N, C-alpha and C positions, 0 to 999 in steps of 0.2 A: 506444509508451511502456509499454503493458500488459506486453509481453514483457520489456522492459528492467527494469520494476519487480519483476517475477516473478523474474527472473535475480538482480537485486541482492539480493533477500530471500534466496533459497535459497543463493546463493554466500557469503552472510554467515552462514549456519548457521541461518536461520529457515525457517519453513514457512507457506504460505498456507492459511488455515483456510476462507475463504469469499470469494466474489467476487460483487458485485451491480453489473450494468451498468444505467445509467440512459440509455436510448436511446444516442445517440453523443455525449452531453454530458459524462458523467462515469462513473467507476467507483469503487467502494469495495472495497478489498481488506483483509480482516481477517487478521492474522498473529500469530504468536508466535515469539520468538527468545530464545535464552539471553541473560540480562541482561548477561553479560560479552562479548557480540557486538554490542550495540546500537550502539556507536560505529562498528563496521565497516559496519553498515547505513547509518548516517547518512552516512558517507563515500562509500559506493557509490551512494547516491541523489544525492548531490551531483555525482558524476562523470556521471551521465546527465541532469543539469540539472533535477532534480526538486527544487523548493525547499520545505523545511519551514517551518512557521509558528514564530514566536518561542516560543509556548507548547509546541510539540512539541520544540524544541531544548532548552528548560528542563527538560522531563520527562526528556529523555534524559540531560542533565547531572546530574540528581539521582540516577541509578543508578550505583552503584560498579561498576567494570569486574571486580571479583573476586567479584560475587554469583553464587550457585549457582541462583538462581531464574530463571523465565522471565519475559519482558517481553511483555505483550499489547498490541497496537495496531492501528491501522488507517490506511490511506492513502486519502484522498479525492483522486482525480486528476480535474481538470477539463480537458477537451480544448478547445483554441482552434483553431476552424476556421471556414470559410464554407459548410460543406455543410449541406443541409437536415436536419431531424430524421429520425432513423432510424425507419421504421415497422415495427413487428414484429406480425405477424398472431397473435392469440390464438385458439387453437382453441376452438370452442364446447364447453361442458361439458354433458353430458346431465343432466337432472334439474331 
């Protein structure tokens, strides 16, 4: 799903600014996209079965398709699975 969301964003004309992984439970992708391409991103996300909240859809609807500004947003993707939590070793920091 991470690769699909990234591809949907970049193919729609946007770019990923930051990604934060929360174990294997969820990921947060911060992005920007030209405001006139946000509808394309909404449609691309629907094609990969990534469902947006009602408030997200309302925010998208408020932006006109001819705007020249950028739209900043984030995708919080929660993974549904039966795998145990991912354990990540944190290296010791001297000092």
